[in-house]
C-alpha positions in Angstrom: 29.8 -49.0 -33.9 26.4 -47.2 -33.4 26.5 -48.1 -29.7 30.0 -46.7 -29.4 29.0 -43.4 -31.1 25.9 -43.0 -28.8 28.0 -43.8 -25.7 30.6 -41.3 -26.8 27.9 -38.6 -27.3 26.4 -39.4 -23.9 29.8 -39.0 -22.2 30.5 -35.7 -23.9 27.2 -34.3 -22.9 27.6 -35.5 -19.3 31.1 -34.0 -19.2 29.9 -30.8 -20.9 32.4 -31.3 -23.7 29.7 -31.0 -26.4 27.1 -28.3 -26.9 23.7 -29.6 -26.2 22.4 -28.6 -29.7 25.3 -30.5 -31.3 24.5 -33.6 -29.2 20.8 -33.4 -30.2 21.7 -33.1 -33.8 24.3 -36.0 -33.7 21.8 -38.3 -31.9 19.1 -37.5 -34.4 21.4 -38.2 -37.4 22.7 -41.4 -35.8 19.4 -42.9 -34.9 17.2 -41.6 -37.8 17.4 -44.9 -39.7 17.2 -47.1 -36.6 14.2 -45.7 -34.7 10.7 -44.7 -35.5 10.0 -41.0 -36.0 7.8 -40.9 -32.9 10.8 -41.7 -30.6 12.8 -38.9 -32.2 10.2 -36.2 -32.1 11.2 -34.9 -28.7 14.8 -34.6 -29.8 13.8 -32.6 -32.9 11.5 -30.3 -30.9 14.1 -29.6 -28.3 16.7 -28.9 -31.0 14.7 -26.7 -33.3 11.8 -25.6 -31.1 8.2 -26.5 -30.7 6.0 -25.9 -33.7 2.8 -23.8 -33.6 0.6 -26.7 -34.5 2.1 -28.6 -31.5 1.2 -25.8 -29.2 -2.0 -24.2 -30.3 -3.9 -25.8 -27.4 -1.6 -24.1 -24.9 -2.9 -20.7 -25.9 -6.3 -21.5 -24.3 -5.6 -21.0 -20.6 -8.6 -23.1 -19.6 -7.4 -26.2 -21.4 -5.8 -28.7 -19.0 -2.9 -31.0 -19.6 -5.2 -34.0 -20.3 -7.2 -32.1 -22.9 -3.9 -30.9 -24.5 -2.6 -34.5 -24.7 -5.9 -35.7 -26.2 -5.8 -32.9 -28.8 -2.2 -33.7 -29.8 -3.0 -37.4 -30.0 -6.2 -36.8 -32.1 -4.6 -34.2 -34.4 -1.6 -36.3 -35.1 -3.1 -39.8 -35.0 0.1 -41.0 -33.2 1.3 -41.3 -29.7 0.8 -38.0 -27.9 3.7 -35.6 -27.2 4.5 -35.2 -23.6 3.7 -31.7 -22.3 7.2 -30.4 -21.5 6.2 -28.6 -18.2 9.9 -27.7 -17.7 9.6 -25.3 -20.6 7.2 -22.9 -18.8 9.1 -19.8 -17.8 8.2 -17.7 -14.8 8.1 -14.0 -15.5 6.0 -10.9 -15.8 4.4 -8.9 -18.6 5.9 -5.3 -18.6 7.7 -2.6 -20.3 11.1 -1.0 -19.8 10.7 2.6 -18.7 12.9 5.5 -19.7 15.2 4.9 -16.7 15.7 1.3 -17.7 13.4 -0.3 -15.0 10.9 -3.0 -15.7 7.4 -1.8 -15.1 4.6 -4.4 -14.8 1.6 -4.1 -17.1 -1.7 -4.8 -15.4 -4.0 -6.0 -18.2 -6.5 -8.8 -17.6 -5.4 -10.7 -20.7 -1.7 -10.5 -19.6 -2.3 -11.9 -16.1 -0.5 -15.2 -16.6 2.9 -15.3 -14.9 4.2 -18.2 -17.0 4.8 -18.6 -20.7 5.8 -21.5 -22.8 9.3 -21.3 -24.2 8.9 -22.7 -27.6 12.4 -21.8 -28.9 14.8 -24.6 -29.5 18.1 -25.4 -27.7 20.0 -23.8 -30.6 18.3 -20.5 -30.1 18.6 -20.8 -26.3 22.4 -21.3 -26.7 22.6 -18.2 -29.0 20.7 -16.1 -26.5 22.8 -17.2 -23.5 26.0 -16.7 -25.5 25.0 -13.1 -26.3 24.5 -12.3 -22.6 27.3 -10.9 -20.5 25.9 -12.5 -17.4 23.6 -15.4 -18.4 22.2 -16.0 -15.0 21.6 -12.3 -14.1 20.0 -10.8 -17.2 16.4 -10.2 -18.3 15.1 -12.0 -21.3 12.1 -11.1 -23.4 10.3 -14.0 -25.0 7.0 -12.6 -26.3 5.4 -9.3 -27.3 1.8 -8.2 -27.1 1.0 -5.8 -29.9 -2.1 -4.3 -28.3 -0.5 -3.2 -25.1 3.1 -3.0 -26.2 4.1 -5.2 -23.3 6.7 -7.9 -23.4 7.0 -11.0 -21.3 10.2 -10.8 -19.3 11.9 -13.5 -17.3 15.3 -13.8 -15.7 17.7 -15.5 -18.0 18.3 -18.0 -15.3 15.0 -19.5 -16.5 16.6 -20.2 -19.9 19.5 -21.9 -18.1 17.0 -24.0 -16.1 15.3 -25.2 -19.3 18.7 -25.9 -20.9 19.9 -27.9 -18.0 16.6 -29.8 -17.7 16.9 -30.8 -21.4 20.5 -31.9 -20.8 19.5 -34.1 -17.9 16.5 -35.5 -19.9 18.8 -36.2 -22.9 21.2 -38.1 -20.7 18.3 -40.3 -19.3 17.0 -40.8 -22.8 20.5 -41.9 -24.1 20.9 -44.3 -21.2 17.7 -46.1 -22.3 18.8 -46.1 -25.9 22.2 -47.5 -24.9 20.6 -50.4 -23.0 18.4 -51.1 -26.1 21.4 -51.1 -28.4 23.3 -53.5 -26.1 20.4 -55.9 -26.0 19.9 -55.8 -29.8 
């Protein structure tokens, strides 16, 4: 029965008949009693968003991926979370001027051209649903109080993250289905 349910969810995700947030929630509920929490953490983070304590190390631009993985492992005393590189959005720090144009802000502390998208798939779906043209709009993800600048990216970046999570969920479900068939 569980196998059939997971296979059904997988097919609905692949055929785009089920919202990705609904699929993540259904899989979490279905497997909560059958799998260790560590295996479900990624699903939870993708659904609801990455927590601040998961990501504090990312705020230090000098910290590399290996140091981030070690920090997560040490602070959690469990298997490290994989750094979801697909969640880094390309964009620019700027402001919208009076004529509605984006003007870049040139501040040393705002020099990075990527920012981590910590919002969950539920929020991404809401943002994309509110946009008239989801692949052509600008999206603001972060605000710098000192300069008044916002981090803007094309909304296509959100679509890219969304589709990457969809593909990764399908791969993950394929592995779970094999495990359930063997068991």
